PAZAPA-4460 file (N, C-alpha, C; in steps of 0.05 Angstrom, whole numbers, plus 32768, in hexadecimal, padded with zeros to 4 digits):
% residues 333
    n_x    n_y    n_z   ca_x   ca_y   ca_z    c_x    c_y    c_z   seq   type   mol
   90A5   8255   862F   908A   8254   863C   907F   826E   864A     1      M     A
   9062   8276   8643   905D   828E   8645   903C   828B   864B     2      E     A
   902D   828E   865A   9011   829D   8661   8FFF   82A5   864E     3      L     A
   8FED   829B   8647   8FD6   82AC   862D   8FC7   82BD   8642     4      T     A
   8FBE   82B2   864F   8FB2   82BD   8662   8FC0   82CA   8677     5      L     A
   8FCE   82DB   867D   8FE4   82E2   868C   8FD5   82F9   86A9     6      W     A
   8FBF   82FE   869A   8FAF   8305   86BF   8F9E   82F6   86C9     7      W     A
   8FA3   82DA   86C4   8F90   82C5   86D4   8F98   82BF   86EF     8      M     A
   8FBB   82B6   86F0   8FC9   82B6   870A   8FB9   82CB   8720     9      P     A
   8FC0   82DF   870E   8FBC   82FF   8720   8F9C   82FD   8734    10      L     A
   8F91   82F6   8720   8F6C   82F0   8720   8F69   82D4   8741    11      A     A
   8F7A   82C9   8732   8F79   82B3   8748   8F82   82B6   876A    12      A     A
   8F9B   82C7   8760   8FAD   82D4   877D   8F9F   82E9   8792    13      L     A
   8F81   82FC   877D   8F76   8301   8788   8F5E   82F0   8793    14      G     A
   8F58   82E7   878A   8F48   82D8   8796   8F4A   82C8   87AC    15      A     A
   8F66   82C0   87AA   8F6B   82B3   87C9   8F73   82C5   87D8    16      V     A
   8F77   82DA   87DA   8F7C   82ED   87ED   8F64   82F6   87F9    17      L     A
   8F4E   8303   87ED   8F31   8308   87EE   8F28   82E8   8804    18      V     A
   8F2E   82D3   87F2   8F1E   82BB   8800   8F32   82B0   8825    19      G     A
   8F46   82B3   8827   8F5D   82B9   883B   8F54   82CF   884E    20      A     A
   8F43   82EC   884B   8F3B   82FD   885B   8F2A   82F7   885B    21      W     A
   8F06   82F2   8853   8EF5   82E3   8860   8EF9   82C9   8874    22      L     A
   8F0D   82BC   886F   8F16   82A6   8880   8F15   82A9   889A    23      Y     A
   8F28   82C2   889C   8F37   82D1   88B6   8F21   82DA   88C7    24      I     A
   8F0F   82ED   88AE   8F03   82F1   88C0   8EE8   82E4   88CA    25      V     A
   8EE3   82C6   88BE   8ED6   82BA   88C2   8ED3   82AC   88E5    26      W     A
   8EF3   82A2   88E5   8F03   829F   88EE   8EFA   82A6   8917    27      R     A
   8EFC   82C4   890A   8F04   82D5   8925   8EE0   82D6   892E    28      R     A
   8ED1   82D8   891B   8EAF   82DF   8924   8EAA   82C6   892C    29      R     A
   8EB8   82A7   892B   8EB4   828A   893A   8EC1   8282   894D    30      T     A
   8ED2   8291   8954   8EE4   8292   896D   8ECF   82A7   898C    31      R     A
   8ED3   82B8   897E   8EBB   82CA   898F   8EA9   82BA   8992    32      V     A
   8E94   82A9   8984   8E80   82B0   897F   8E7F   8296   8994    33      R     A
   8E9F   8277   899A   8E99   826C   89A2   8EA4   8273   89BD    34      L     A
   8EB1   8284   89BB   8EB8   8292   89E2   8EA2   8295   89F1    35      Q     A
   8E89   82A4   89DE   8E78   82AF   89E7   8E62   8298   89F3    36      R     A
   8E65   8283   89E3   8E4B   8267   89E6   8E57   825A   89ED    37      D     A
   8E71   8251   89E9   8E7E   823B   89ED   8E72   8239   8A14    38      G     A
   8E79   8212   8A12   8E74   820B   8A34   8E8F   8209   8A45    39      V     A
   8E99   8214   8A4F   8EB5   8209   8A52   8EB3   81F1   8A68    40      P     A
   8ED6   81E3   8A5D   8ED3   81CB   8A6B   8EED   81D3   8A79    41      V     A
   8EEC   81C3   8A8F   8F08   81C5   8AA5   8F16   81AA   8AA0    42      A     A
   8F2E   81C2   8AA0   8F45   81A4   8AA5   8F48   8195   8A86    43      H     A
   8F3C   819D   8A78   8F44   8194   8A57   8F5F   8195   8A4D    44      S     A
   8F7C   81A5   8A60   8F93   81A3   8A54   8F9C   817E   8A5D    45      E     A
   8F94   8173   8A71   8F91   815C   8A6F   8F95   8143   8A5F    46      R     A
   8F7C   8145   8A4B   8F74   8141   8A36   8F86   813D   8A16    47      L     A
   8F8E   8163   8A1E   8FA6   8164   8A07   8FBA   8161   8A03    48      T     A
   8FBD   815F   8A21   8FE5   8154   8A1F   8FE9   8127   8A21    49      E     A
   8FD6   8129   8A1D   8FDE   8106   8A19   8FEA   8109   8A08    50      L     A
   9002   80FC   8A03   9011   80E6   89EC   9001   80E2   89D6    51      P     A
   8FF0   80D5   89DB   8FDE   80BF   89CA   8FD5   80E2   89B3    52      E     A
   8FC1   80ED   89C0   8FB7   8104   89BD   8FCB   8116   89AD    53      Y     A
   8FD8   811D   89B7   8FF3   812F   89A3   8FFB   811D   8986    54      R     A
   8FFD   8103   8988   900B   80F8   8975   8FF5   8100   8961    55      R     A
   8FCE   80F1   896B   8FC1   80FF   8954   8FBB   810C   8943    56      V     A
   8FC5   8127   8957   8FBA   8141   894C   8FD0   8146   8938    57      L     A
   8FE9   8141   8941   9001   8148   892E   9001   8135   891B    58      R     A
   8FFC   811B   8919   8FEC   8117   88FD   8FDE   8115   88EE    59      R     A
   8FC6   8132   88F8   8FAD   8130   88EF   8FB5   814C   88E2    60      Y     A
   8FC3   8162   88E8   8FD3   817D   88E3   8FEA   8174   88CF    61      R     A
   8FF2   8154   88D2   9008   8158   88BB   8FF5   8155   88A1    62      V     A
   8FE6   8143   88A0   8FCE   8136   8892   8FBC   8153   887D    63      L     A
   8FB7   8163   8891   8FB6   817F   8889   8FBE   818C   887F    64      L     A
   8FD8   8194   8882   8FE7   81A6   8874   8FF7   8193   885E    65      A     A
   8FF2   8176   885D   8FF6   816E   8841   8FDC   8171   8828    66      G     A
   8FC6   8165   8833   8FA9   816E   882B   8FAF   8191   881F    67      V     A
   8FB8   81A3   882D   8FB4   81B5   8825   8FC8   81BF   8811    68      L     A
   8FE6   81AC   880C   8FFC   81B9   87F7   8FE5   81AC   87E1    69      V     A
   8FDC   8197   87E8   8FD1   818A   87BE   8FBD   819E   87BB    70      T     A
   8FB2   81A7   87C8   8F9C   81B6   87BB   8FAA   81CE   87B2    71      V     A
   8FBD   81DB   87C7   8FC8   81F8   87B6   8FDB   81F3   879D    72      V     A
   8FE3   81CF   879D   8FED   81CD   8783   8FD7   81C5   8763    73      V     A
   8FC7   81B1   8772   8FAE   81B6   8769   8FA4   81D0   8752    74      A     A
   8FA3   81E4   8767   8F91   81F6   875C   8FA6   8203   8756    75      A     A
   8FC1   820D   8759   8FCF   821E   874B   8FDC   820F   872D    76      G     A
   8FDC   81F3   8726   8FDA   81ED   8713   8FC5   81E8   86FF    77      A     A
   8FA6   81E8   870C   8F8C   81F3   86F8   8F8F   8213   86F4    78      G     A
   8F9A   8224   8706   8F9D   8240   86FB   8FAC   8246   86E7    79      V     A
   8FC6   8230   86EA   8FD4   822D   86CC   8FC8   8232   86B7    80      V     A
   8FB6   8218   86B6   8FB8   8208   869D   8F9A   8213   8692    81      V     A
   8F8D   8225   86AF   8F7C   8237   8698   8F8A   825B   868A    82      A     A
   8F9C   825A   869D   8FB4   8271   8689   8FC1   8270   8675    83      S     A
   8FB6   8254   866B   8FC1   8244   864D   8FEA   8244   864B    84      R     A
   8FE7   823B   8663   900E   823E   865C   9011   822E   863C    85      V     A
   901F   8246   8629   902A   823E   860E   904B   8245   860B    86      S     A
   9051   823D   85EF   906A   8242   85E0   9061   8252   85CF    87      A     A
   9070   826A   85C9   9070   8275   85B5   908C   8277   85A5    88      V     A
   9088   826A   858D   909F   8279   8573   9095   827A   8559    89      E     A
   90AE   8285   8551   90A6   828B   853A   90B6   827C   851F    90      V     A
   90A8   826D   8512   90A8   8251   84FB   90A4   824E   84DD    91      V     A
   90B0   824C   84D6   90B3   8247   84B9   90AE   822B   84AB    92      Q     A
   9092   8228   84A2   9082   820A   8499   90A0   8200   8481    93      P     A
   90A4   81E7   847B   90AA   81E6   8468   909A   81C7   845F    94      Q     A
   9097   81C9   8446   9095   81AB   843A   90A4   81AF   8417    95      S     A
   909B   818D   8409   909A   818C   83F5   908B   8197   83DE    96      Y     A
   9094   819C   83D2   907B   81A8   83B2   908A   81A3   83A2    97      K     A
   9074   819E   8386   9076   81A2   836F   9067   81AE   8353    98      R     A
   9071   81AF   8344   905D   81B6   8333   905F   8199   8314    99      D     A
   9049   8193   8306   9044   817E   82FB   902F   8186   82E7   100      I     A
   903E   8187   82CB   9019   8184   82B4   9028   816C   82AA   101      M     A
   9003   8168   82AA   9003   8152   8294   8FFF   8156   827C   102      L     A
   9011   8150   8266   900B   815A   8244   900B   8144   8233   103      C     A
   8FF6   8140   822F   8FE5   8128   8222   8FDD   812E   8200   104      L     A
   8FE9   8124   81F5   8FE5   8119   81D6   8FCD   8111   81CF   105      D     A
   8FBA   811E   81C3   8FA4   8109   81CB   8F9A   8103   81AB   106      V     A
   8FAD   8107   819D   8FAA   80F6   817D   8FA7   80D0   817F   107      S     A
   8F8B   80D6   816C   8F87   80B1   8175   8F91   80A1   817F   108      G     A
   8FAB   8097   817A   8FC2   8089   8187   8FCD   808C   819E   109      S     A
   8FC6   80A8   81AB   8FC5   80A9   81CE   8FBC   80A5   81E0   110      M     A
   8F9F   809E   81D0   8F8D   8092   81E6   8F8A   8085   8203   111      T     A
   8F9A   806B   81FD   8FA6   805C   8210   8FB6   8064   8221   112      D     A
   8FC8   806F   821A   8FDC   807F   8226   8FD2   808A   823C   113      V     A
   8FC1   809D   8235   8FBF   80BA   8241   8FAF   80AD   8250   114      D     A
   8F95   809D   8256   8F8A   8094   826C   8F98   8086   8281   115      A     A
   8FAB   807D   8278   8FB4   8070   8294   8FC2   808C   82A2   116      K     A
   8FD1   809F   829A   8FE0   80B4   829C   8FC6   80C8   82AE   117      I     A
   8FB4   80C6   82A1   8F9C   80D5   82B7   8F95   80D2   82C9   118      V     A
   8F86   80A8   82C0   8F8E   809E   82DD   8FA2   8097   82F2   119      D     A
   8FB3   8095   82F4   8FC6   8092   82FF   8FC7   80B2   8317   120      T     A
   8FCD   80C7   8301   8FCD   80E6   8319   8FAA   80E5   831B   121      F     A
   8F9B   80E5   8319   8F7F   80D4   8321   8F85   80D1   8343   122      A     A
   8F95   80B4   833F   8F97   80AF   8356   8FA6   80B7   8365   123      S     A
   8FBB   80C5   8359   8FDA   80D3   836E   8FCE   80E9   837E   124      L     A
   8FB6   80F9   8370   8FA8   8108   837E   8FA6   8112   8398   125      A     A
   8F94   80EB   83A0   8F88   80F1   83C0   8F9B   80F2   83D8   126      K     A
   8FBE   80F3   83D0   8FC7   80F2   83E1   8FE5   810E   83DD   127      G     A
   8FDA   811E   83CE   8FF0   8132   83C4   8FE0   814C   83DF   128      L     A
   8FF9   815E   83E1   8FFF   816D   83F0   900B   8185   83EB   129      H     A
   9008   8199   83DC   9018   81B0   83D1   901B   81A6   83B5   130      G     A
   901D   818D   83A9   9026   818F   838D   9007   81A0   8381   131      E     A
   9011   81A7   8366   8FFE   81B1   8354   9006   81A0   833C   132      R     A
   8FE8   81A3   832F   8FE7   8198   8319   8FDC   819C   8306   133      I     A
   8FE3   819A   82E8   8FDB   81A5   82D2   8FD2   8199   82BC   134      G     A
   8FBF   81A0   82A9   8FC0   8183   8297   8FBA   8199   8278   135      L     A
   8FC8   8194   826B   8FC9   819A   824F   8FCA   8187   8234   136      T     A
   8FB7   818D   8223   8FAC   817B   8210   8FBB   817B   81F8   137      V     A
   8FBF   8178   81E2   8FCD   8180   81C2   8FC2   816D   81B6   138      F     A
   8FBF   8175   8199   8FCD   815F   817C   8FD2   8178   816B   139      D     A
   8FC4   817E   8159   8FCC   8197   814D   8FC6   81B4   8159   140      S     A
   8FBF   81B4   8170   8FBA   81D6   8183   8FBB   81C6   819C   141      S     A
   8FC5   81DC   81B5   8FC3   81D6   81D0   8FAA   81DB   81D6   142      A     A
   8FA6   81CE   81ED   8F87   81D4   81F9   8F94   81DF   8220   143      V     A
   8F8E   81ED   822D   8F92   81E9   824C   8F7B   81E3   825B   144      Q     A
   8F7C   81C6   826A   8F60   81B9   826C   8F5E   81C8   8288   145      V     A
   8F77   81C3   8299   8F70   81DE   82A6   8F91   81E0   82BA   146      F     A
   8F93   81F7   82C0   8FB4   81FE   82CD   8FB5   81EA   82DB   147      P     A
   8FD4   81EE   82ED   8FDC   81EB   830B   8FCB   81EE   8319   148      L     A
   8FC3   81E1   8328   8FB4   81E2   8342   8FBC   81CD   8355   149      T     A
   8FB7   81DB   8371   8FAD   81C2   8384   8F96   81BA   838A   150      D     A
   8F82   81BC   837A   8F65   81B6   838B   8F65   81A1   837E   151      D     A
   8F64   8189   8388   8F6A   8175   8380   8F4E   815B   837B   152      Y     A
   8F3B   8169   838D   8F1D   8166   8381   8F1E   816C   8368   153      D     A
   8F20   817D   8369   8F1B   818B   8348   8F2C   817B   832F   154      Y     A
   8F46   817C   833D   8F57   816B   8327   8F57   8144   8323   155      V     A
   8F40   8141   8334   8F3C   8122   8331   8F1C   8124   8329   156      R     A
   8F1A   812E   8327   8EFA   813B   8319   8EFF   813D   82FB   157      E     A
   8F16   814B   82F0   8F22   814E   82DF   8F28   8132   82CB   158      E     A
   8F3C   812E   82CE   8F4E   8114   82CF   8F39   8100   82C8   159      L     A
   8F26   80FC   82DB   8F19   80DF   82E0   8F0A   80E0   82BD   160      T     A
   8EFE   80FE   82C3   8EE7   80FD   82A8   8EFB   80FB   8286   161      S     A
   8F18   8109   828E   8F22   8104   8277   8F2B   80E4   8278   162      Y     A
   8F3D   80DC   8287   8F37   80B9   8287   8F1E   80A9   827B   163      R     A
   8F0A   80B0   827D   8EEA   80A8   8271   8EED   80A4   8250   164      D     A
   8EF7   80C3   8253   8EF7   80D2   823B   8F0B   80BC   821E   165      S     A
   8F17   80B7   8233   8F2D   80AE   8225   8F2E   8098   821A   166      F     A
   8F21   8088   822F   8F1D   8067   822A   8F0B   805D   8218   167      R     A
   8EF0   8070   8216   8EDC   8068   820B   8EDB   8082   81E9   168      S     A
   8EF9   8089   81E4   8EF9   8098   81D0   8EE5   80AD   81CF   169      Q     A
   8EDA   80B8   81E6   8ECF   80DB   81E9   8EAE   80D1   81E8   170      G     A
   8EB2   80AF   81E4   8E8B   80B2   81E9   8E84   80B4   820A   171      E     A
   8E99   80B2   8223   8E91   80B4   8237   8EA1   80C7   8244   172      S     A
   8E95   80E7   825D   8EA6   80F5   825B   8EA9   8110   8251   173      G     A
   8EBF   811C   824F   8EBE   8134   823C   8EC7   812D   8224   174      V     A
   8EC6   813A   820A   8ED1   813A   81F3   8EF9   8140   81F9   175      R     A
   8F04   812B   81FC   8F17   8138   8205   8F27   813F   81EE   176      Y     A
   8F2D   8142   81D3   8F34   8150   81C0   8F22   816E   81B2   177      W     A
   8F0D   817E   81C3   8F07   818A   81C0   8F24   81A4   81C3   178      T     A
   8F1D   81AD   81AB   8F37   81C4   81B0   8F4C   81C1   81A0   179      G     A
   8F57   81A3   819F   8F6D   81A7   819A   8F77   819A   817A   180      T     A
   8F61   81A0   816C   8F63   819A   8149   8F59   81B9   8139   181      D     A
   8F67   81CD   8142   8F58   81EE   8138   8F72   81E9   8122   182      L     A
   8F8C   81D8   8127   8FAA   81DD   811A   8FA9   81DD   8100   183      G     A
   8FB9   81D9   80F4   8FC1   81C4   80DE   8FD5   81AD   80EC   184      E     A
   8FCE   8197   80E1   8FD9   8178   80F0   8FD3   8174   80FA   185      G     A
   8FE4   8167   810C   8FE8   814B   8124   8FF4   814E   8132   186      A     A
   8FFC   8143   814A   9012   8137   8165   901C   8152   815A   187      S     A
   901A   816B   8156   9032   8184   8160   903C   8178   8174   188      L     A
   9055   8171   8175   905E   8169   8196   906E   817E   8195   189      I     A
   9079   8199   8189   9087   81AC   819B   9077   81BD   81A0   190      G     A
   905E   81BC   8199   904E   81D9   819E   9047   81D1   81B1   191      D     A
   9039   81BA   81B7   9033   81A9   81D3   903F   81AD   81EE   192      G     A
   9059   81A5   81E1   9069   819E   81F2   9076   81C4   8203   193      L     A
   9078   81D4   81F2   907C   81F8   81EF   9065   8205   81FE   194      S     A
   904D   81F8   81FA   9034   8201   8205   902E   81F4   822D   195      S     A
   903D   81DD   8229   9034   81D7   824A   9049   81E2   825A   196      C     A
   9061   81E2   8252   9076   81FB   8259   9079   8214   825F   197      V     A
   9066   821A   824E   905E   823C   8255   9048   823E   826D   198      L     A
   9039   821E   826D   9029   821F   8279   902E   8223   82A3   199      G     A
   9046   821D   82A3   9058   8223   82BD   9051   8249   82CA   200      F     A
   9059   8247   82DB   9054   8268   82E0   9065   8273   82E1   201      D     A
   9060   828D   82D1   907A   8299   82C0   908F   82AE   82CD   202      G     A
   9089   82AC   82E9   90A0   82A6   82F2   90B2   82A8   82FA   203      D     A
   90CB   82A7   82F2   90EB   829A   82F1   90F4   829C   8306   204      T     A
   90F0   82AC   8319   90FB   82A7   8332   90E3   8288   8344   205      S     A
   90DB   827D   833E   90D0   8273   8355   90E8   8256   8357   206      S     A
   90DA   8249   835F   90FB   8232   8360   90E2   821C   836C   207      T     A
   90C4   821D   8365   90B9   8203   8362   90C3   81EE   834C   208      R     A
   90C8   81CF   8351   90CC   81C3   8344   90BB   81C0   8330   209      P     A
   90C2   81BC   8317   90AF   81BE   82FF   90B0   81A1   82F2   210      K     A
   909A   8197   82E4   90A0   8185   82D4   9089   817D   82C7   211      S     A
   908D   816C   82A9   907F   8164   8297   9077   8149   828C   212      I     A
   9063   813C   8293   905E   8122   8290   9053   8128   8276   213      V     A
   9063   811B   8261   9055   8121   823E   905A   8102   823D   214      L     A
   903F   8105   822D   902F   80E9   821D   9032   80EC   81FC   215      A     A
   9045   80E4   81EF   9047   80EB   81D2   9048   80D1   81BE   216      T     A
   9047   80CD   81A8   904B   80BA   8199   9069   80C5   818B   217      D     A
   9067   80E8   8190   9079   80EF   8172   9077   80F4   8159   218      N     A
   905F   80E8   8152   9060   80E4   8130   9058   8104   8127   219      Y     A
   9061   8113   8124   905E   8129   8114   904A   812D   8101   220      V     A
   9038   8136   80FC   9027   813A   80E0   901A   815A   80E0   221      N     A
   9033   815F   80D0   902F   8187   80CB   9047   819A   80CF   222      G     A
   9045   81AB   80D9   9057   81C1   80D0   9055   81D3   80F0   223      S     A
   905F   81C8   8108   905B   81D1   8125   906A   81EB   811B   224      P     A
   9065   81FF   812B   906C   821A   8134   9096   821B   8141   225      I     A
   908A   8202   8157   90A6   81FF   8169   90B4   81E6   815E   226      F     A
   90BE   81E1   8162   90C5   81BF   8161   90D4   81B5   8177   227      T     A
   90D4   8198   8172   90E0   8185   818E   90F0   818F   819A   228      L     A
   910B   819E   818B   911F   819F   8192   911C   81B9   81A9   229      K     A
   910A   81D5   8198   9108   81EE   81A9   90F7   81E8   81B4   230      Q     A
   90E1   81D2   81B9   90CE   81D7   81D1   90E1   81C9   81EA   231      A     A
   90F4   81B6   81DA   910C   81AB   81FB   9113   81BA   8204   232      G     A
   9126   81CE   81F4   9135   81E6   8201   9125   81F6   8214   233      A     A
   9108   8205   8206   90FF   820F   821A   90EF   8204   822D   234      L     A
   90EE   81E5   8231   90F9   81E0   824E   9107   81DF   825C   235      A     A
   9123   81D4   824F   913C   81DC   825B   9142   81F6   826D   236      E     A
   9141   820A   825A   9139   821E   8260   9133   8231   827E   237      K     A
   9112   8222   8276   910A   822A   8292   9101   820A   829C   238      R     A
   9118   8200   82A9   911C   81F2   82BF   9107   81DD   82C7   239      D     A
   9100   81D5   82AA   90E4   81B9   82AC   90ED   819B   82A1   240      V     A
   90E6   818D   82AC   90ED   817D   82AA   90DA   816F   8299   241      R     A
   90E4   815A   8285   90C8   8152   8275   90CE   812F   8277   242      V     A
   90C3   811C   8273   90BA   8109   8281   90A6   80FE   8268   243      Y     A
   90B3   80F2   825A   90A5   80ED   823A   909B   80D1   823F   244      A     A
   9081   80CC   8234   907D   80A7   8236   906E   80A2   8210   245      V     A
   9082   8095   820F   907B   808B   81EB   9069   806D   81EB   246      D     A
   9058   8076   81DA   9043   804D   81EB   904C   8035   81CE   247      P     A
   9069   8038   81C3   9076   8024   81B5   907A   801B   81C9   248      V     A
   907F   8005   81CD   908A   7FF1   81E1   90AF   7FE8   81D2   249      D     A
   90BD   7FFB   81DF   90D0   7FF4   81CE   90EF   7FDD   81DC   250      Y     A
   90D8   7FD3   81E9   90E1   7FB7   81FC   90E8   7FA0   81EF   251      S     A
   90C3   7FA8   81DA   90C0   7F90   81C0   90D6   7F93   81A2   252      A     A
   90D8   7FA7   81A5   90E0   7FB4   817F   90F2   7FBF   8184   253      E     A
   9106   7FBF   819A   911E   7FC2   819A   912B   7FDF   819C   254      G     A
   9142   7FEF   818B   9141   8004   8194   9132   801A   8181   255      T     A
   912F   8035   8199   911B   8048   818A   911C   8051   8179   256      P     A
   9110   8055   8163   9115   8067   814A   9123   8084   8151   257      D     A
   9124   8085   812E   9130   80A5   813D   9127   80B6   8141   258      S     A
   9102   80BF   8137   90E9   80CF   8144   90EB   80CA   8166   259      V     A
   90E9   80B1   816B   90EC   80AE   8187   9106   80B2   8195   260      A     A
   9120   80B0   818D   9137   80BC   8197   9134   80D3   8190   261      S     A
   912F   80E8   8183   912E   8103   8183   911E   810D   819A   262      E     A
   9103   8106   81A0   90FA   8106   81BB   9103   8102   81CF   263      L     A
   9116   80E2   81D1   9121   80DD   81E7   9133   80EF   81F1   264      K     A
   914A   80F8   81D3   915F   8108   81E0   9157   812A   81E7   265      T     A
   913D   813C   81E0   9131   8157   81EC   9128   8145   8207   266      A     A
   911E   8134   8204   9114   813B   822B   912A   8131   8239   267      V     A
   913A   8127   822D   9158   811B   8246   9165   812D   824B   268      D     A
   9163   8149   823B   9176   815F   823B   916A   8168   824E   269      A     A
   9154   816C   825C   913E   817A   8271   9142   8174   828D   270      T     A
   915D   8158   828C   915C   814D   82A7   913F   813A   82AA   271      G     A
   9127   8133   8295   9115   8124   829E   911D   8106   8291   272      G     A
   9108   80F8   8282   910A   80D8   8279   9100   80D7   8265   273      G     A
   9108   80BE   8258   90FA   80AE   8242   90E2   8094   8248   274      F     A
   90D2   8095   8241   90C7   8079   8249   90B3   806B   8237   275      Y     A
   90C2   8053   8230   90AB   8042   8215   9096   8039   822E   276      G     A
   907A   802F   8218   9064   802A   8229   9072   8003   8229   277      L     A
   9079   8003   823E   908B   7FE2   823D   907C   7FD8   8247   278      S     A
   906E   7FE4   826A   905D   7FDB   827D   904C   7FE3   828A   279      S     A
   9031   7FE4   8296   9026   7FE7   82A5   9033   7FFF   82C5   280      T     A
   9051   7FF7   82C4   9061   8009   82CF   9064   801E   82C9   281      D     A
   9067   802D   82B3   9071   8039   82B2   9072   8052   82B1   282      T     A
   9054   8059   82B6   9043   8077   82CA   9050   8074   82DE   283      V     A
   9050   805C   82EB   905D   8066   8304   906F   806E   8317   284      P     A
   9080   8060   8303   909B   8061   8307   90AA   8084   82F9   285      D     A
   9091   8082   82E5   909B   809E   82E5   9094   80BC   8303   286      I     A
   9082   80AF   8305   9076   80C0   831B   908F   80BE   833F   287      V     A
   9094   80AC   8339   90A7   8099   834E   90C3   80AA   8350   288      S     A
   90CA   80B1   832F   90E0   80BB   831F   90DD   80DE   8329   289      R     A
   90C8   80E9   8331   90C0   8102   832B   90C0   8109   834A   290      I     A
   90B4   80F8   835A   90B2   80F5   8376   90CE   80FE   8391   291      D     A
   90E0   80E6   8372   90FF   80E3   8381   910F   80FE   837B   292      Q     A
   9103   8107   8365   9117   8122   8353   910D   813B   835E   293      Q     A
   90FE   8138   835E   90F0   8157   8352   90DF   8166   836C   294      E     A
   90DC   815A   837F   90DA   815F   8399   90EA   817B   83AE   295      A     A
   90DB   8191   83A7   90F7   81AA   83B4   90EB   81B1   83CA   296      G     A
   90FC   81BE   83E0   90EE   81BC   83F9   90EB   81E2   83FB   297      L     A
   90E1   81E7   8400   90CF   81FC   840C   90C6   820E   8419   298      F     A
   90D9   821C   842C   90CA   822A   8445   90BB   823E   843C   299      T     A
   90A4   8240   844E   9091   8252   8450   908D   8261   845E   300      G     A
   907E   827C   845A   908A   8297   8467   9089   828D   848C   301      A     A
   9094   829E   8498   9097   8298   84AE   907D   82A4   84BF   302      K     A
   9075   8290   84D2   905B   8291   84E0   905C   828D   84FF   303      R     A
   9047   829E   8515   904F   829F   852E   9037   8286   8537   304      L     A
   9049   8276   8541   9033   8260   854B   903B   8262   856B   305      V     A
   901E   825D   8570   9016   825C   8597   900F   8243   859B   306      V     A
   901F   822F   85A7   9014   8216   85B0   901A   820D   85CC   307      S     A
   8FF4   820C   85D4   8FF1   8209   85F2   9004   81ED   85FD   308      D     A
   9006   81EC   8615   9017   81CC   8622   900F   81CA   863A   309      H     A
   8FF7   81CA   8642   8FE3   81BF   8662   8FF6   81AB   8666   310      P     A
   8FFB   8195   8656   9003   8179   8663   9013   8175   867A   311      A     A
   9028   818D   8679   9032   8185   869A   901D   8189   86B9   312      P     A
   9015   81A6   86AF   9005   81B0   86C6   8FEE   8195   86C7   313      F     A
   8FDD   8195   86BC   8FCC   817A   86B7   8FD3   816C   86C8   314      V     A
   8FE4   815A   86C8   8FF2   8143   86CF   8FF7   8150   86EF   315      I     A
   9006   8164   86EF   9006   8169   8708   8FEE   8170   871D   316      A     A
   8FD7   817A   870E   8FBF   8181   871C   8FB8   8167   872C   317      A     A
   8FB6   814F   8714   8FA8   8137   8720   8FB9   812C   8732   318      L     A
   8FD2   8128   872F   8FDB   8121   8742   8FD9   8128   8762   319      L     A
   8FD8   8145   8758   8FD8   8151   8778   8FB9   8144   877E   320      A     A
   8FA1   8143   876C   8F90   8143   8778   8F88   8125   8782   321      L     A
   8F98   8116   8776   8F94   80ED   877F   8FA1   80F1   8795   322      L     A
   8FBD   810B   879C   8FC6   810B   87B2   8FB4   8117   87C9   323      A     A
   8FA8   8127   87BD   8F91   812A   87E0   8F7B   811A   87E5   324      G     A
   8F76   8110   87C8   8F59   80FE   87D8   8F6F   80E9   87EC   325      L     A
   8F82   80E6   87E4   8F8A   80CC   87F6   8F8D   80D5   880E   326      G     A
   8F9B   80F3   8811   8FA1   80F8   8834   8F86   80F8   883C   327      L     A
   8F6F   810B   8829   8F51   8109   883B   8F4C   80FB   884B   328      L     A
   8F46   80E9   8838   8F46   80C0   883C   8F53   80B8   885F   329      W     A
   8F6B   80C3   8859   8F84   80BD   8874   8F6E   80D4   888B   330      R     A
   8F68   80E8   888A   8F68   80FF   88A3   8F44   80EE   88AA   331      V     A
   8F37   80E3   8891   8F21   80D8   8896   8F07   80EE   889C   332      R     A
   8F0D   810F   887D   8EFE   8119   8884   8EE9   8115   8869   333      L     A
***
């Protein structure tokens, strides 16, 4: 504990000394004036030596002393509060942070799945603190809609616009396919996933956990630059976990076919997971898994923190004032 305004007690002490000196001067002048102008009373000692008089005088002096003590305590506590009694410490704030890239195949068969994903993350953005979210869409070519950011108002605005566009097949909101049809073919999953992996910060020393939520049916039409296996290896190399959502309901159709099995093998190798769109809980389940496994503890830069602690002295001042008022009532001042 220390006083931020360390000079305040010194100023208060100076004021007390000046006040005491003025009181002494006033008392001397008053005594001289009373001696000069007062009326002598004979045999007054007979009154002052009475036992009852002495008892009342003693009680009066004790009560006045008590009043003086409470005033001193209240004034002292007030001076300490005014001086800002505080604690100074060096802290390193800790928080859990992660990067999440939404990687959406925007070919015609994927719009319903894409709408569910962006709608979920638009709602989640309201309660995020420290996490960064990015959005990349792809078909025959990949487009970064917005990079990783913690501007959650902007994230909600963009995701809501794309949700409306997915639901209306581009009639409402933005044209979600803009820029994704510049290449040859469709659903080039390897190129799309690689673009999403490269969307994370290039600093390989960063320990911020990285996740990709990938929505695709993986039915490739064309010749991508990166195969799915190569894109998965790139994600694994860069410590990016991939959570894939396939629109096919395998709970109804049985074992995933070879195309889906390839996707499952690729994403499982990254430490992520593969999900068939079997229920409305698929996307929340992915979010829950990311929340449980992907959160990383980060220690921020050291900061000097000054925190005020006036409470004990405020309480002491209030108690002293209450006690003083009680004693004054007894003194009948």
